[in-house]
N, C-alpha and C positions, 0 to 999 in steps of 0.2 A: 506495500499499500504506499503509496508516493506520499510525504509530508504534508502537502497541504492539503490530501483528503482526510489523512489522520488527525489534521490540528482541525478541520471543521468537523468531524464527527464527535471529538471530545469538545466541542464546541455544542454541538448540537445535545450533547449527553448531560452538558452543564445546564441548557435549557429546559430539558426533559425532568433535570433536580428540580430547577426554578421554578415551573409549574406549578409541580407536584407540591411545593413547600407553601405557593402562594395561595392553594384551591383551598382555603379555608374559610367556605361560601356560606356556610350554615345551613344548606340545602342538604335534602336528600340525595339519595345516587344517581336517581333517575334523573333529575333534574340537573345535576351536578354535569355530568356529560350531555345532558341537551343543550345546555346553554355553552358548553366547550365547543361543541359542533357547531351550532349557529354561528359563532363569534367567528370560528375558523370560515365559514363559509361568506359571511358579511365582509369581511377581509378580502378574500377571495375574489367575491365579483367585481369588484373595480379595478383589480390588478388584471383581470383577463384580457382586456383589449392591449395591453401593453408585451405580452409573451405571445409565442410561437402556438398555433393551432397544433393540438397532435393528429398524428396520421392517421387516414381512416381506419386501418386496420388495429388501432390502438383501444378502440371505442369499446371493445366488449371487454377489452381489461380494466379499461375505467372504469366499467359496471361492475365489474367481478369484485373489483378493490373495494369500490364503496357498500358492496353488499358484505363483505370480510371486515370491514373497519365497523360496520353498523353489529354485527354479528359478535366480535370482539368485547365491543361495547355492551351488549346483550347478557352476553355470559361471565363478565366482567362482576357487572350488576348482581347477577345469580350467586356469582363466587360469593362475592361480599357478604352477602345473605346468609351463606350456610358456613361462613369460615371466616376467621380474623383475617383485616385487611393485611396484618403483618406475617400472616403465613398463605393464604392465597395469592398476592400481590407476586411475590419472590418466586412464587412455583410456577406460576403461568410466565413470566419473564426469563428467569432461567431454564426452562426448558427449551423454549421456543427455537434460540439460538443452535439448541442440539438439534432438532428437530431441522431445521434449515441447512444445517452442515451435513446431514444424513443424505436429506434429497437432493442438496448440490453434488455431494459428490458420488452417489450413487445414481440417481438418473438424468442427471444435468449435465455428467460428466467434468465435473470442475476438480480439477486437482490444486490439493492443497499440500504444501509440504509442513513436515515432523512438527518442525515449531509453530507453525499458525495454528497447526490442529489444538497443540498444547496449548496453545495463548487461549482458545476458544474455551476448552475444556478448563480451564483456571478461573475463568470470567465467568461462566455458568456453574461450577463448583461455588464458587463465594457466593454467588445469589441462592442457590439450595440450599447454602449453609444454613441462612436466614430464616427458610420455608422450615426445614428441620426444627428449626428454635422456636418458631412463631407462636406455639401454642404449650399450653401446662404440657402435656403428655405428648408433642410434638408427632402427632398421628391426625391424618385426614381421613374421612370416611364417608359414604354415603355419596349423598348431592354434592357436598363441599369437594368431593377428590372429582368428581363429573365435571361441575363448572368451571372449576382450577382449571384442568388437562384441557376441557374443553377451550379456556380461553386459552393456553401456552398453542392449541391448535391451531384458532383463528389466530393468533399473532404470526405464527410460522407462516400461514397460509398468505395473510395477505402482505406480508415480508418478501416471498418470492413473487408472487403476483404485482404487486409493484416496482420490484426490482427489474422483472423482465417486462413488463407493459411499456415502465418508463423508458425504456431500452429500444422497445416497437414503436413506441409515440414521436422519438426524436427529439424531443423534449421534458426535460423532468419537472421543469416548472407549469407545462400547458398541463400533465398527466396530474401533478397535484394537486392542483386548485381546481380541477374539475371534479377531480375523487373526493374532495374534501364537500363540497354543494353535493354531491350525490351523497354523501355518508349524510350530511345533514337532512336531506330529505328522507332517507331510512329514520334517522333517528326523530323528525317530528311524528312521521307516521308511528313509531312505535310509542311515542309518547301520548300520542292523540289514542291509539289503542288501549293503551293500559291505564290513561288517567283521563280523558275526558280531554273536554274544553279547558279545564283547569291547568292542564302542563303547561302549558306558554306562560300564563300570568304569574307564574309559581316562580319563575325564577327571574323577574324585573327585579326584586331588593336586592341581588347579587351581580347585577351587570358589573358595576364597576369593577369588582376585583374579577369578573370572568371574561373582562376584554383582555387584561394583562395575562393573566393564563392563558386565555384561548389564543393570544399572541405569541406567546413563548412557547406553546404546545404546537403550533402552526411552525414557526420558524425551526422549531427542533425537526418534525419529520421532513418538512420542506428540505433541509439539508442531507436527512438521509436518505431520502429518494435520488436528490444529485449522487450522493456518495455513491449510491448502489451501481449507478451508470458507469463509473471513475476504477469501482475495485471488486473484488469477490464480494459477492452478494453475505454470503455466511460472516466473512470478516467483518463489515459493516454492521452487519445485524448484533453480533458479539461486543464490539467494542460502543455501539452505543449503548447497550444495557451499561457500561460502566458507570454510567450516571449515579450509580450509588456511592462512588467516591466521593462526588458534590454531596449527595443528600448527605451522609453521615457527619461531615462539619457543620454544615448548615443546620441540622437538627441539634447538633451537641452546642456549636458555640452561638447560634443565631437565635434559633429556638427556644436555647436551653432544654430540649429535652433529654430524658437519659438513654443515652446511648452503652448499651451492653457489650461485653468484651467480646462475645459472639459477634456482632454488629461490626466491630472494628477487625475481627479476623476475617469476616468476609470481604472488608475492604481491602484488606491486605492481599489476599488472593486475587482479586478482581485487578489491582493494580499489578502483581504480577504477571498478570494475562497481559493487560495493557501494555506493559515494557516487552513482554517475548514478543507482540506483533511490530518493536521497531529495531528487532536484535537482529 
């Protein structure tokens, strides 16, 4: 991975940690993900005339990506309903790069050297350490495990579809901007189906914080999709999950939250994986 792509993905990871730290919206989780999706779409719409139009053959990939992003959000909300956030989210995010790597190597014919594979394993292992320590007994069962692993599947799927689709589109910017609009439409439909007409008014009180979080979220993934066109998707997907390196010190020193030794160990493992990518 070239230095400028590596640096850009680290910026994306920082933005990812940033919006997760900012998103103290006081809303339920359906309202939160709906607000973020709407903010991203509202930012994307006025930018569209200034970016290249995706190639015709990419539109099916854009639709597929939007559906997968919506599915990811829906499954994530259900995962949070059945398991602690501190366990469900790391399990989903730590497993996804491993799935992307397996699919890339076995089905897409991508060749990764041993050091790159070790880097991906270190980053995923570091994240999964948090999942293992995310509850009192460290175990997940039934619906909690189903939705967490389903979230991982959606994450891996949209990562691959976004990476391949952006390359086919010939414009990462055009791809991501149209995709977030489709995702917003999907989230509006889901919110109206589950909450009725009260879904949209419910997000109004948090719109100011939502703008900041949505902008950082869009910026983070916009960079990631561009990086998918510049480097192996598996490497970018794993490196983007290094956001925990920023999230841990933000939690400890800015938000003044207690950070266990396990979280510091997790961050250390992830840092080792990041370093290996530049060996």
